[in-house]
C-alpha positions in Angstrom: 12.0 -7.3 -16.8 9.9 -4.3 -16.2 8.8 -3.7 -12.8 6.0 -1.1 -12.0 6.0 1.0 -8.9 3.1 1.8 -6.6 2.1 5.0 -5.1 -0.5 6.9 -3.1 -1.7 10.0 -4.8 -1.1 13.2 -2.5 -2.5 15.8 -4.8 -3.5 16.4 -8.5 -3.3 19.2 -10.8 -4.5 18.9 -14.3 -3.1 15.7 -15.8 -0.3 15.4 -13.2 -0.3 14.0 -9.6 2.2 14.3 -6.9 2.7 10.9 -5.4 4.1 9.1 -2.5 6.0 6.1 -3.5 5.3 3.2 -1.2 8.5 1.4 -1.7 10.8 4.4 -0.8 8.7 6.9 1.0 9.8 9.4 -1.5 7.7 11.9 -3.5 7.4 12.4 -7.1 5.1 13.6 -10.0 3.5 11.5 -12.5 1.5 11.9 -15.7 -2.2 10.6 -15.0 -3.6 11.1 -18.6 -4.6 7.5 -18.8 -5.9 7.0 -15.5 -8.6 9.1 -13.5 -7.2 9.7 -9.9 -7.9 11.9 -6.9 -6.1 12.5 -3.6 -5.8 9.0 -1.7 -5.9 6.8 -4.7 -3.5 4.1 -5.1 -1.7 3.7 -8.4 0.5 1.5 -10.4 3.3 3.6 -12.2 5.6 2.8 -15.1 8.1 5.2 -16.6 6.3 8.1 -14.6 3.1 7.4 -16.1 0.1 6.2 -14.1 -1.2 2.9 -15.9 -4.1 1.8 -13.4 -5.6 2.3 -10.2 -5.5 -0.5 -7.6 -6.8 -1.1 -4.2 -4.7 -0.3 -0.9 -4.3 -4.2 -0.4 -2.9 -4.6 -3.9 -0.5 -1.7 -3.4 0.8 -3.1 -0.2 1.3 -6.5 -1.7 3.1 -5.0 -4.7 5.1 -2.9 -2.4 6.3 -6.0 -0.5 7.0 -7.8 -3.8 9.2 -5.0 -5.2 11.2 -4.8 -1.9 11.8 -8.5 -2.0 13.1 -8.3 -5.6 15.3 -5.5 -4.7 16.5 -7.3 -1.5 17.3 -10.5 -3.6 19.2 -8.3 -6.2 21.1 -6.3 -3.5 19.7 -2.9 -4.8 17.4 -0.3 -3.4 15.3 2.3 -5.0 
């Protein structure tokens, strides 16, 4: 099963963005070639690639869902 992650864009540079992953509060860098983003955008990520913009409400829902899945599996990000 493939599970995406959600994050908030902290900054952008070219086709990359520094993001804050909502499920772990860690930062990372992702490729945003396929999705136009700006600081403050919420995005869905798969394999370090932004695959879509989402609303804050959607991001919070998906964050909670991912945390529940990890809890059920006994794992963490």
